[in-house]
C-alpha positions, 0 to 999 in steps of 0.5 A: 072353084066355089068359095065355100067350105070343103071337107076331104073325105078319107077316100080323097073325095072333096065335098062342099059343106052346105049351110043349115040351121040348127034343129033346136037351141039345145043342139047349138048349146050342146055344141058350144058346151062341147066345142067352145072353140066354134065361137069366133075368138079371132074376131075379138082379137086377130092377134090374140084370139080368144080361147074359151073355157065353159064354166056354166051352162043354163045357169040361174042368175039372181039379181041380188046376192041373197035372192033367188033366180031371176034370169037364165044364162045359156053359157058363162065362159072365161077366156085365157085372160080370165075375162068372162063372156056371157052367151045367149043362144037364139035361133034366127027363126025364133020370132022372140029374138029381137025383143028378148035379146035387146032386153037381155042386153039391158040387164047384162051389167046386172047379171055380170055383177050378180055372177061375180058375187055368186061365184 
């Protein structure tokens, strides 16, 4: 038998699921907002998998307590221990992915600090 992922239909038929890309970043963001459990919490800690709660989606983040929005965050989640997780969604076909995500990682500490001050 193949090593894929399968679904069993109500009629008992076994169907192999195939991998496909998301049509848009918005579709993936909506799925994460509705079903945060699709994020692999067991990869963080197999003995105590993360379970996330979505706090914000598409949040504007200031760089200082009294400033306007400077950055945008796709999702702010917290896990069962209250640890925040910042999620930025990028499609692998997006040519900006490497440049923007690396740049966003550089400001991650600033964003985290700003979020904590504004919540």
